[in-house]
N, C-alpha and C positions, 0 to 999 in steps of 0.2 A: 504493499499501498503507498502510497508516497503522501508526505509531509504535510499536503494542502488537506486530505481527506478529513472530513469533520466525522466525530462520532459521539456518543454519551448524550448528555441535556446541556442543552445550550438554552439559555435564559431569553426571549423576548421581552426585551427590557420596558417597564414603562419609563415616562420622563414625567417625575415629579414637577408641580408647577408649585407656585408661589399663589395668595391669595388673589395677586392683581393677574396671574394666568402667565409671568415669567416664569423662563425655567429655574426651579431649584435646584441651584448647582452643588450644593450643600449636601442636600438631599440623596440628588444624584449619585455623587461619588461615594457616599455610604453604602448607598444601594450596591453599588458596584464592587465596593470593595467585601460588602458582606457575601455578595453570590461566590465570588473568590474564594472566601474563605469556608464558606461551606461547599466547597468541593463542585461547583459546576464545570462543565466542560468546554463552554467558550459561552460569549457573548452575544448578544443579537440588539445593537442599538439603533432607534429610526425606523422601525417597522410600524405595522398599523397598531400594535399594542403601545408602541411609543409616542402615537397622536402625531407621525412624521407627515401627515396630510397638512396638519394647521402650522407645521415650521416651514419659518421663510428659510434660505437657502444657509445664511448665515447661522443662524440657529441651529439646523441641522449639521452642518460644518463642524459648531461648538460643541453639541452632542457627543459627536463621534469622536471629537479631540480630547474630551473629558474621560470618556471611556476607556479611550487606549492609553492616556496617561495614568488611570488608576491600575488598567490591568498590567501595566510595564511588561507585556513580553509574555505574562504566564499562563494566560487562557491568549486563544485567536478571538479578534474583534470583526464579528460578521455586518459590517453596517449597510441598513437598509438604504437602497439608492434607485428606487423603482420609478418609472413614470411611464404613464401612456404616450409622451413622446420622445422618440427615441432619442433624438439630438439632447434634449435636457437629460435623460439618463446616461449619457457619455459623460454630459460635462458634469452632472452631480456626482459621480462615480471617481473622477478623476480628482475630484475636491476632497472626497472623503477616504479618498486613501492617502492624498497627501497630509490628511488629518491623522492618520496611522491606524485607519482600517486593515486588517491580514486578507480578508474577504468582503465578499458585496453580495446581499441576498437581493434579487432581482424579480420583481412581482410581476406577473402577466400583467401587459396593459391592460387598464380597466375603462370603462364607459366605450370605449373606439369599437369594442368587441371583432378585433382580426379573425382572419379564417386562419386554420392550422398554418399555413405554408406563410400569414403575415407574422406568426409567432416566431417560426424558426428565424426569417430576416429580421426581427426585432433584437432578438436573443444573441445571434450570431453577430449583428453588427456591434454590441455592446460587449459581448466577448473579443472581439477583434480590437474594440479599443480600450480595453480595461488593463490598467498595470496589475492588477490583483484577479484571483480565480473568482468565480461566480458560482454561485449556488441560485438556482432558479425555484420561483415560489409559484405554485400552482393554487388557488384558492377562489375558486367559481362563486362561491357565496358570494365574495366580496366584489368581483371584479365582473362577474358575467364572461368570463372568457375562460373556457373552460380546455386544460392540455390535456391532450390524448397519451397514452402510451406512447405510441409510436412516436409523436414529436418529442416528447420526453427523451428517450432512445435516442434519437438522431443526435439533438441536443448531448448529448453524454459523449458524444466522439468527438466534438470539440476541446482543445486541449485545454483551454480556458475554462470550461466548466468542469465543474467537479462534482455537483450533487445539484439533488431537488430536494425542496421540502412542499409535500405532498398531504395537501388540506381539501380534497375533494371530497372525504370520508367513503372512499371507495376502499376495501379490502381487494377488490378482484384487481383495481388498478394497480394498486401498490405491487402484487403478485406479479402480476405481467412486467413491470420493470425492473424487479428484483432476479425475475428470469432470465433476462438479457440483459442487464447491465454491464459496461464494461469494468475492468476491474479499477479499481481507485473511487468508482463514484458513489457518491454517498449517497442514500435515502433516507430521509429524517421525516418523521410523522408531524404533520403542522397542527396536529388535534391530541391533544394531552390524553382522551380518552380512550383513544385506538393505537397509543404507544407501544403496549403491551402485545397486541393482535401482529402488530406492523413488525416487531423486533420478533417476537416469536417464527416469521417467516423468513427473518433474515435482514432486516432493516439495521440502519448503524445508531439511531436513537431518534430525538424530538427536538424540535425548537418549540420551547415550552411556556405557555401563559403561567401557569398555576405554580413553576419556580420562582417566579417574583417573591411568591410568599411562603414556599417548603422547598427553597433550594435541594436542602440534602437528601430529603426522601425523594426527590425525582432522578435527582444523581443518583443515589443508591438504585434505584430501582430499573434504571439504563445500566447500570454496571452489571447489576444479578443477571438482568437479560442477556447480556452480551457475554457474561461466561457461562450461560446455560442453565444457571441459579433459577428457574421459572417459580420456584415453591416462594423463595424469598422475594421476586419481582412481582409475584401475585398477590404473596398479602399488600405490600406495599400500594397495589395499584387499588386493592378494595380500600384500605387505608385512606387513600387521599379523592377516591372516586367522588364522595359528596363535594369536595370541593374543586373538582374537575367540572361537576356539573354547574355548581354554582356561579364558576366562573362566566358562566354564557348565559344565565337568565337573563341579562340584557346586553348591550353592542359591547365587546369587547374594545378597551378595556375600563368598561365603568364600574363591573364587578370586582376586578381585582385592585384597582384602585382604592376600593373601599376598606376591601378587606388588609392593605397596607398599610391603610390609616388605623384600622381596629388594632395592629402590631405596632403603631407607633415607628411606622418608616414613610414618614410623608404626608401630605397634605390629600385629603379625597376631593380634588380639584382637577377638574378635565374642560378641556376649552369646546367652547360651541363649535357645532351642534350638537356634542354630546353634553350629557348632562350627570350630575351625581346620582348612584344608585337611589331608586325608589326605596322610601320605608320600607315597603310591603315586604322587600327581598333580604333586608339583615340583618333580622333573626337569623332566616337560614347561612347566611353567610358567616355569623358569628358561630355557628353549630357544625358549619363544617369545618372552620378553622380548627375548633376543639378539638373535631374528628379525626383531622389530619396529626394532629401533636400528640394521639394515644399513641401507645406501643403496639405496632403488627400483630393481629392475629389472625391462626390460622383458618382461613373460609374454610365452610363443611364442603365435604366431598357431596358429589351428585353421586346418586343410586343409579346403576345401570339395571337395567331391566332387559334380562337373557331370556 
């Protein structure tokens, strides 16, 4: 495997904001340091969880620079740099690489709805121009642009495209990619709740939302699965599952920011058009956090009728 291949648990970092909506640099530095101390394998600033869609270029580059500064080479920094304008995606890629990114995360172009050959042309143009390796990101629920397995596999042949974050929610899609991927191409879950299922087929890890709040547990889950210890991985999965569900009761990152506020790790502040978590969901979030903090217990075995 090459040294650009990503494995394990990467945290899709939130961007903490002050009450006036500006970036809370102190809280962000603290979050990054805590994630590394808790054992996550790589960091993903300025993705959808980081509310990059509401950042101007200067803010975006500054957040990546802060992440790289705190990481100080200890873990990879996979900076979000996606756009539905290919030229802007290239420009932003160069800027965040100069700020310290080791890899780039590029989401499928949203709103334009390009055909599969348009996705190929877009990602190849970005990869050709990028000074760092790229992970492509398929999340049709956000982009209305679904990347087929055949398209992902064609992109995997590009020497500067080193992985995919797959968040279409399809086990069959991931199985098709895993069956034919080239050596050194990472397959990462983009859905916390499917991490265990994907890794049981041979996927390499996850870019996680819930690891913002439970970094050690998610890192331990992926390490156990990578080692073939699916008993431990399963126990951790069921322990964190209520939080995985609670983290999406409203649009990400609304719930996970509420969770971090409960933990004293930043304010419950998001930028419009997002709004703070509805009060009706807060009890569920607190209960899910409490469950995730409890020691893992063995899940009951399912009986088999013979």
